[in-house]
N, C-alpha and C positions, 0 to 999 in steps of 0.2 A: 673825162672818156666814155663814150656811150658802149653798151654792149649790146646791138640789136638781132633779134632774133625771130624765127616764125610763130606764127602761132600756135603751129604743130609741138615748135618746143614750148613756147610758154605753158600749154595743155600738160606735157610728159612733164616737165617742173613742179607742176600743181597737184598732179598726181603724184609724184615721187614725194613731195613736202609734206601734203593728207597721209599718204601710207607709213610713210618715217615717225610724226609725231605719234599716230596713232599706234604703231609698232612701240616705240618708247613706252605708251604710256600702260601700254598692257604687260610691258616686261615689267614695269615695276609693279603694277600690282601683284600680278603672277609671282613674284618676290615673296610679297609683303605677305599672300596667302601659304606661301610654300610653310610657312612657322604654325599654317593653323589645322586644326582637321579635318582628314580628306571631305567629311559630310560637310560641314561648316566652309569650306571651300566652294566647294560643287554648288553649294546653297548660293552662296554672293556672288560665284561667277554667272548662275544665270539670272540673278536681278539684276547684271549688269547688263548682260548682252540685250536683255530685254528692256532697259531703259537706253541700250544704245541703237535699237530700234526704233523707241519714239523718238531720240533726239533727232536720229536720221531723217525719218520720214516726218517729224513736228519740225523740221526747221534747214537741218543739211541739204536735203535734198533739193529745195527751192534755193538753198543757199549756193550748190555747184551748178547748179541750171540756170543762174543769174549768171555766174562769174564767167559761164561756158559761152553765155549768148555774149556777156564785154568782151569777151579775149576772141569772138566771129567781129563783132564790127569793126575791129580794130586793122588797122592797115596793114601792107604786106610784112613790114619788119617793122619791131618794137623793142623797145626796152628791155631785158631780162628780167628786172624786177616789177615789171609790169604782170606779172602772173597771179596776182591776187592787189585789190583794189587797198587804195587810199586807206578808205575806212577802215579794211583789215589790218592794213599796219597798226593803224591805232588801237586796234582791239588787244593784235595781237601781247605788246608787254602787260596789260591788263590784266589776259589771262596767264602768262607768265606767272607777275606778282602771284596772283591767286593761287596759283599751284605752290611755289614756293611756301604762300603761308599756311596752305593747309597740311604740308608737308613736315612743315613745324610747328602745327596745333596740336593741341592735346586728343586730336580725333583720335582713334585705335586706327591704326593704318589696313588693317582687314576690314573695316567700313569705308573707309579712303578706298581702299581697291574697286569698290563697287561702282563709285563716281570715276573712277582710273580706267574700267574696263568698259565704263560707259559710253567716256568720252573719247577715248584711243578706240572702240568699237568703234562709232558713230562716225570719227575721222577714217578709218581704216576704210570700211563702207563706203564712205563719199568717193575717195580715189579710183575707188573701181569705175565709179564712171567718169572720172579723168582719162581712165587708160580706154573706156568703151571707145567715150567721144573722139579720142586717138586716132584707134583702130579703124573707127566706121571713116574718121575722114582720111585715111590712109587708101582704104577698100575704094572711094568715089573717086 
């Protein structure tokens, strides 16, 4: 059974997924930082946000544009799971395993929170490009 949807729905699904995963990572990091002194937590949050911008502009920005171009080139109706590329589907399990491994490692959760804020922030920021593309597409 194939679930065929428009490219607008694919863009919406991609944006929701990127935003949801980004929020999940930020919430996990926030939980870990809630056990720290406020000054330490603020320093770690700032470091994570700076890294989020580096990740976004260093790679995710181009990745989202590439994915939006790929979706735009598709036919009118497409499989609902084509909101990301096959290559991305192969990378996702690796990222999940890496995340689980890091969470169960000896690394202090406060320091791990920096990486989670960085990745979560970059994912959430990237999701806004999908939503913007969807809004611009609906205005046309």
